[in-house]
One Martini backbone bead per residue (centre of mass of N, CA, C, O) as a GRO file, in nm:
protein
   88
    1UNK     BB    1 -11.599  -1.571  -3.029
    2UNK     BB    2 -11.304  -1.367  -3.036
    3UNK     BB    3 -11.249  -1.196  -3.343
    4UNK     BB    4 -11.034  -0.997  -3.548
    5UNK     BB    5 -11.116  -0.980  -3.872
    6UNK     BB    6 -10.991  -0.720  -3.980
    7UNK     BB    7 -10.697  -0.791  -3.913
    8UNK     BB    8 -10.678  -1.065  -4.057
    9UNK     BB    9 -10.769  -0.962  -4.354
   10UNK     BB   10 -10.515  -0.765  -4.375
   11UNK     BB   11 -10.357  -1.031  -4.386
   12UNK     BB   12 -10.218  -1.204  -4.646
   13UNK     BB   13 -10.143  -1.471  -4.501
   14UNK     BB   14 -10.425  -1.542  -4.399
   15UNK     BB   15 -10.567  -1.549  -4.672
   16UNK     BB   16 -10.388  -1.771  -4.794
   17UNK     BB   17 -10.438  -1.984  -4.575
   18UNK     BB   18 -10.743  -2.000  -4.613
   19UNK     BB   19 -10.745  -2.077  -4.912
   20UNK     BB   20 -10.565  -2.334  -4.880
   21UNK     BB   21 -10.757  -2.476  -4.667
   22UNK     BB   22 -10.967  -2.527  -4.902
   23UNK     BB   23 -10.808  -2.636  -5.160
   24UNK     BB   24 -10.617  -2.873  -5.074
   25UNK     BB   25 -10.822  -3.095  -4.985
   26UNK     BB   26 -10.962  -3.107  -5.258
   27UNK     BB   27 -10.718  -3.180  -5.433
   28UNK     BB   28 -10.634  -3.436  -5.277
   29UNK     BB   29 -10.895  -3.598  -5.319
   30UNK     BB   30 -10.876  -3.567  -5.646
   31UNK     BB   31 -10.567  -3.581  -5.741
   32UNK     BB   32 -10.461  -3.284  -5.764
   33UNK     BB   33 -10.335  -2.988  -5.899
   34UNK     BB   34 -10.303  -2.663  -5.978
   35UNK     BB   35 -10.220  -2.725  -6.280
   36UNK     BB   36 -10.508  -2.866  -6.349
   37UNK     BB   37 -10.630  -2.568  -6.331
   38UNK     BB   38 -10.713  -2.413  -6.646
   39UNK     BB   39 -11.016  -2.351  -6.569
   40UNK     BB   40 -11.308  -2.230  -6.442
   41UNK     BB   41 -11.473  -2.488  -6.482
   42UNK     BB   42 -11.287  -2.681  -6.331
   43UNK     BB   43 -11.311  -2.533  -6.060
   44UNK     BB   44 -11.622  -2.543  -6.029
   45UNK     BB   45 -11.650  -2.852  -6.047
   46UNK     BB   46 -11.474  -2.915  -5.805
   47UNK     BB   47 -11.633  -2.753  -5.589
   48UNK     BB   48 -11.910  -2.885  -5.629
   49UNK     BB   49 -11.815  -3.175  -5.573
   50UNK     BB   50 -11.698  -3.124  -5.288
   51UNK     BB   51 -11.970  -2.995  -5.152
   52UNK     BB   52 -12.120  -3.290  -5.202
   53UNK     BB   53 -11.900  -3.401  -4.998
   54UNK     BB   54 -11.875  -3.480  -4.668
   55UNK     BB   55 -11.575  -3.542  -4.636
   56UNK     BB   56 -11.460  -3.285  -4.763
   57UNK     BB   57 -11.605  -3.088  -4.578
   58UNK     BB   58 -11.466  -3.187  -4.320
   59UNK     BB   59 -11.175  -3.123  -4.410
   60UNK     BB   60 -11.219  -2.820  -4.451
   61UNK     BB   61 -11.309  -2.752  -4.165
   62UNK     BB   62 -11.049  -2.842  -4.025
   63UNK     BB   63 -10.859  -2.656  -4.186
   64UNK     BB   64 -10.994  -2.384  -4.107
   65UNK     BB   65 -10.965  -2.416  -3.805
   66UNK     BB   66 -10.650  -2.420  -3.814
   67UNK     BB   67 -10.627  -2.130  -3.940
   68UNK     BB   68 -10.784  -1.974  -3.703
   69UNK     BB   69 -10.616  -2.076  -3.493
   70UNK     BB   70 -10.463  -1.965  -3.188
   71UNK     BB   71 -10.191  -2.098  -3.013
   72UNK     BB   72 -10.162  -1.850  -2.788
   73UNK     BB   73 -10.456  -1.931  -2.714
   74UNK     BB   74 -10.762  -1.994  -2.582
   75UNK     BB   75 -10.917  -2.127  -2.811
   76UNK     BB   76 -11.066  -1.889  -3.052
   77UNK     BB   77 -10.938  -1.655  -2.931
   78UNK     BB   78 -10.806  -1.361  -2.911
   79UNK     BB   79 -10.609  -1.149  -2.799
   80UNK     BB   80 -10.622  -0.848  -2.648
   81UNK     BB   81 -10.428  -0.711  -2.840
   82UNK     BB   82 -10.590  -0.783  -3.102
   83UNK     BB   83 -10.874  -0.682  -3.019
   84UNK     BB   84 -10.753  -0.370  -2.982
   85UNK     BB   85 -10.690  -0.351  -3.268
   86UNK     BB   86 -10.647  -0.148  -3.547
   87UNK     BB   87 -10.720  -0.062  -3.859
   88UNK     BB   88 -10.507   0.101  -4.117
   0.00000   0.00000   0.00000
């Protein structure tokens, strides 16, 4: 798996997509919306409960895989153009 993580994490859209790919399946399973998370304790309780549930963990893994996957290349690798790109 050859991925240029520095370039990806420099992109705010990728960071948002990755964050949402973790949070949205957890919220959907719990039947909540983002507006329901009004305290840090509520968020931490939700995350702890989710990661103790194998089904939710599986859904998060699939969602993160889809966020990382580059549909323009084969497998999980980045293109040569992206691999050779430097972070500015």
